[in-house]
N, C-alpha and C positions, 0 to 999 in steps of 0.2 A: 524330703527337698519339698519345697513347693515353688514354683517360679522364682528360684533362685534363693528363697528362704528357708533357713533350717527351721524346724518342727521337734518341741518338748512335750511330753505329755506327761501332766504331774498326777498321781493317783496317791494318794492318801489312804494308808490303811492300819484300822485298829480293829483285830481279830476276822480275818476277811479271806482264812485261808480257803473257804470253799469255793471260792471262782477267781482268786488273783491272779492265778496263774493263768486262768483263761483269757481273763481280760486284757493282760498286760501282752500276751500273745497275739489277740484280734489287733490291738494297735501298733504291733511292732509289724504286723503282717500288711499294715494300710502301707501305702508307696510313698505316704508324704513323711510318714513319722520317722524324725532322724533318732529318739533316744526316749527311753520311758522313765520316769524317774518314779521310784515306788518306795514311798516315806510309812516306813514302819513307827507306829505310833506306841509303841511297847507292849504290841501284842504278846499274848501268851497263849496262843491254839496253833503254832505252827507255821504262821503266815509267815514271819521271816526265810525260814528254808522254804515255802514255797516263790517266795521271789527270788532268792539265790540259785533253784533252780531254774532260772529263766536268765535272758540278755537283757534284765533292766537293770538299771543303775539302782543299789539299795542305800538307804538313807537311814540313819534310825534317828528321830525325834523323841527325847526324854520327856520333854514340856507334855501335859495330856492336854486335847484337844483338836478339834478340826482345824481351826483357823491358824494352830501354833503347827501341825503337820502340813499344811498349805505354805505357810510361809519357809519353813524349811526346803519343801520341795521346791519353790519358787527360787528361792535363792542358789538352789543347787542346779537349775537348769542352766541350758547353755544356748538354747534356740532362738532364732530370730522373733518367732511367732512362738507362745506359749499356750497350751491345751491343757486346762483342769480336769478333770473329770473323777469318776468314781471306779473301784474294781468290783462293783457286787452285781453286775450284770443289767442294771438298770439302762444303760447307757449305750449306744450302738456306737463303733467304732467307725460306720457308715457313715454316722453323722458329722463326721470330719469333713466328709466334702463341702457339706453346705456353711459350716463355720469357715470354709479357708474362702470361698467363693466371695462371702461379705465381706471377707478381711480386706478385698482389695478396695474396698470404699470407707470401710470403718477402722476403727482403732479397735476396739473392743466389741465383741461379738456375745450377746448375752443368749443362753438358750431359757426356753419355757415349755413348762411340762401342762401347761394348761388348757391345751388345744385338745379336743376331745379326740379328734379323729388323730392324734399320734401318741394316746394312750392303749399300750397293748391290754388283752386282757391279763387280769391277774396282778397288773400294776396297782402299787397303794395310791392310789390318787381319788380318797372319798371326796363327796362334794363339802364339806366341813374344811378337808385341808386345799381344796384347790381355791375354794372361794374365801379363805383366811390369805393364803395366798396373795390372789388377786387385789384384796382390800391394802395390805401392807405395801405392796409394791406401788397402786396409784396415792399411797400417802408419799411415798418416795419420790415419787414420778412429780407430784403436786407439791411437795414442799423444795425439793432440787431442782426445779426446772429440767427432768429429766427427758428421755424420750420415752413412746409407749412404753410400758413395762406392766407383767401381769402375773410374774413369778418372782418371789425374792429367795426362794428357797431351791432353785435349781442350779445344781453343783458344776454344770457343762458347758464351760465358757471358753472363749480365746481371747488375749490379748497381746498386742503386741509389745516387742520389748521395751521401745523408748517409753510406752506409758507406765510398765512396770519399774522403771527404773527413777521414775517421777513421783509416784506412788508408793515406793516402797519404803523411803523412811517416815510415814504416815501410818501403814497399818500397824497396828495394835493388837486386834481382836485375837484371840486362842480359842474362843469356843465357836460353837456352832452358828451363831451369828455374822462370823466372818466375811460369807456373802454379799451381806448389807453394806458394811463397811468399806470392802471394795468396790464393789457400784458407785457408793454415794462419792469416794476419793474419784473415781475416774470421771463420772458427770462435773461434779465440781472443779475440778482441774481442765473441763473443756476439751475433753479426748470424744472424738466423734463414736457415739455409741448407738447400737441397736440392738433390738430381742428378738429370735427367732424359735418359731416352734421345730421341739426334737423330741424324739421319740422316746417314751419310756417304759421301760418293763417292768414284770416283777423281779423283786430282790431277791437274791439267793444269799440267805443267812439271815441275820436277825436285824433288823434296823435298831441303829442307835439313838433315832431322834425320833420319827414318824409314825414307830409301832405302839408309841405310848402315847395316848391323846395329851397326859398331862405335860409330858415332858414336851410336847410340840409345841402347846399354849408358854409355856414358860421360854420355850426359844424366839415364840413370836412376840413376847412383849417385850423381850431383850433389841428386838430387831426395832420395836416401832420407838423403846425408849433412845435408840442409838440414831435412828432418823430422827427424831426430835432433838438432842444433845446437838447433833452434827448442824443440825438449820442455825445454831446462834454462832458456830466458827467462821472464822474467814482464813481462806489460805494465800491469800496473795495481797 
């Protein structure tokens, strides 16, 4: 609970047995966190058993995809404030404090991993990946009249439940470009949005996206196409 508001943390997981229990415990140890929703996206490595060994709420999502897992977790959450993150060790539970402070003035708080001073030693954020995220973020910012944006790939963010209720019927993306879908919807529906730097550490386990340059490029192209396609749509 934070200032009278309950807080849910959603963690999508596909074969994250190496760190998910630690991640869950770190988030549950934060005094503001009321629940952690851990979404098992058809894992085959013992992720389910690791989740069940904690106090997190276990949820299974059969549809494969980062977006599908997150949509399921968002549906299962009950908090007034909803935070999405990763169970792979890249994000720090302590950064919840920053997200919570900014939600006093904003409806949605996006994290960014592009600030050099916040990138920990060993984190996978090479120049090409950081620059690519910045370019796509600026395209989104320009075409959709958004706030200053520098990172479309950061999965650490907070949104208030009224915003989630408004964008929920429009969420469609089941794949790795789900982040852009949520960002555009929040911006186009006039939610007060801001982006802040968060710490970004080394990943524990194998990356499903950024560990492969061709896969990361494919996700980036899908993000660009989604940004352009949404530019032609009207929500009001």
